[in-house]
C-alpha positions in Angstrom: 181.6 85.4 183.2 180.2 82.2 185.3 176.8 83.1 187.6 176.1 80.4 190.1 177.5 77.3 191.6 181.4 76.6 190.9 181.8 72.9 190.4 185.0 71.8 192.0 188.1 69.9 190.8 190.4 67.8 192.7 192.7 67.4 189.9 193.0 71.0 189.8 193.0 71.8 193.3 196.0 69.0 193.8 197.7 70.5 190.6 197.6 74.3 191.9 199.3 73.0 195.4 202.1 70.8 193.9 203.1 72.9 191.2 206.9 73.8 190.3 206.0 77.5 190.0 204.6 77.5 193.6 207.6 75.6 195.1 210.2 78.0 193.5 207.9 81.3 194.7 207.6 80.0 197.9 210.9 78.6 198.9 212.5 82.2 197.8 210.0 84.2 199.4 209.0 86.0 196.0 205.4 86.8 197.1 203.8 90.3 197.1 201.7 90.6 200.4 198.1 89.3 200.7 195.9 92.1 198.7 198.5 93.5 196.5 197.0 91.2 193.6 195.9 95.1 191.8 199.5 96.0 191.9 200.9 92.8 190.3 197.8 91.8 187.7 195.1 94.4 187.8 193.3 92.7 185.3 193.0 89.5 186.8 192.6 91.0 190.3 189.1 92.8 188.5 188.3 89.3 187.2 189.0 87.2 190.2 187.1 90.3 192.2 183.9 89.9 189.9 183.9 85.9 189.7 184.1 85.5 193.5 181.1 88.0 194.2 178.7 86.2 191.6 179.5 82.6 192.0 179.8 80.1 195.2 181.4 77.2 195.9 179.6 73.8 196.8 181.7 73.4 200.0 180.6 76.7 201.4 177.1 75.5 200.8 178.2 72.5 203.4 179.4 75.1 205.8 176.3 76.7 206.2 174.4 73.5 206.4 176.3 72.2 209.4 177.1 75.6 211.3 
């Protein structure tokens, strides 16, 4: 598990938004409502919950600086 600042990857960010899986899921409406991750994949839900609490993004630092 990572602690501290996350290193952003523009390539991965663009790839996630333009993937075939995402396009199909959004066009067919096969998405679970927001907050239902614990039903669809509980292991991934717990990992992401801990990861998001123990790390922070460089962009969140910019938001705090310019607020």
